[in-house]
N, C-alpha and C positions, 0 to 999 in steps of 0.2 A: 523476542519471538516466544510464543506460548502455544503449546499443543500442536495442531497441524497447521501447515503453511504451504504455499506454493514455492517450490525450490527449483532453481535453475543451476545445474552443475555440468552440463555438457560443455566440452571444450571448443566446439565449433558449431556453427549453425545459428539460426535466428532465435534469440531469447526474448520472447514477448508474451504478454497475456492481455487479451482483449475481452471486454465485457459484451454482453448483449445490449441491444438498444434500451436506453433508460429514459425515464421521464424525470428530468432534473429541473423542471420549471421553478420549484420552490427551494432548490438546493443553494447553499451559500458557500460550502467548502467541501473538500475531500480530505479525509483523515486516513492514514495507513502507516504501517511499520515496514521498513526495509532494513535488512541487515544480512550479515553472513552467518550469524549464529555460531554454532560449533563447527561449521564446515570450513573449508579452506578459504582464505581471504585473498582476493586478487587486487593487491595494492595499486597496480598500474592498469587495471582493467578500465574500459570506457565507462562513462556515466550511464545512469538509468534515467530515461526521459519519460515524462507523463504527457500524453497527447489526448486530444478529444476530436471527434468528428460528428457532424450533424447530417442526418438523412432520415427521411420518412419511410423509404421503401427498402426492402431487404437487398435488392439488386442494384442499388445506387452505387456509383463509383465514389469512393470516399477519399476526401482530401483531409489530411491530418494537420492539426495545429498544435505546436508544442506549448505546453503550459509551464512546465518546470523541468529542470535538469538536476539530477541528484548524484553526488559523489558517494559511493558506497563506503561504509565504515565497518570496522570489525564488529561493533555492537549494533544491535537493533536500534533504530532511531525512529521515533514517531514524527511524522510529517503532517502538517496541516496546511493545505494548499487552497487558497481562495479560488473558487471557480470563476473564470471570466464570464462576463454577461452573455457573450455569444454561446457559452456552453450550458446555459440555463434554458433548456427547451425540451420538447418531445423529440425522441429519436436520437439521443446523444449516446455515443459509444466512447468508452474510455480505454486507453491502452498504455500499459507500462512496457517499455522496450529498452533493452540495453543497446547503446549505440555501437556502431561498428565503423571501421575505417574504410574498407573497400570490399568489393565483391569480385572474385576471380574464379573463372571456370565453374560458376554456379555455387561456390562455397563462400559463406560469410566468414571473413577473417576479423578477429577482434583487435589485433594490433599489428604493428609494423614488422614484428619478428615472424609473423605468419605461423605461429604455433598455437593460435587460438586463445580463448579466455583462460586466465590463470586461476580464477577463484569461482566460488558459488555465491549466489544471493537468493534471498527469500522475501516474499511479500506476504504480509499477514495483517489481520485486524482492519480490513478495509471498511470504511463507513462514509457514505454520502450524507453530509450534515444538512438537515432540513432547516431552512431559515423561516418557514412559515409560522411556526408556533414556538418561538424562543422563550425559554423561561426567563422571568424578570430577574431572578437571582437563584443561587444555589445555597442551600443551608442544609447541612447534615451533621448532626451531633453523634451519629453512629449508634444511637440508642433508640429503637432497635436498628440493626443493620438493614439498609434498603439498597439493594444492588441496582435498582432502576436509576439511581443517581450517577452511576459510574459506568463508563464505556467498557473498559476491560481492566483486569487486574492480574497480570501474568504471575503465576506461581502461588497465588493466594487461594485459600479455601475458606469456606464459612463453616466454623466449628466452635466448640467450646474451647476457649484458650485461657491460659493464666493471664490475668489474676481474677477472672470471674467465672461464673457458671453459666453465663449467657452466651448466645451465639455471637461470634466476632468474625471479622474478616482478618484471617491470620496469614502471615507470610512465614511458614515454618522454615 
């Protein structure tokens, strides 16, 4: 995780993040980072699931299709999830949601002990990968540094670093 992220730390209630309607007609995959970062880790907390829904109108009743289920780890993990063919269209909505066991008296409970979620999780660096114009190859000798070739580089800065007087991508 780097910089700002979406963080879920409440112990009870629905933990989900939903996008606006997207045009994913030329998308091939979804890339994102999920982790607990420096927050508390819920070893036994339910998985986080990625869903998609298709609809052309704002007031459509949406049915959700699960694409992936992710076990949370202590460290931030980059996930690259191929988008199913059905999710490549106009009006696609994506949702990350932490699973839950049951609903009682209007309160979402995370586990059988009924004391809610134990840990936090964060979502960061979300990218819908466009498959329309794929580069034939990647070649970067880092001279000069071209950040257009790289998606994200957590903790790095572009500055003059040892052993040169040129700008480098440095991880101090």
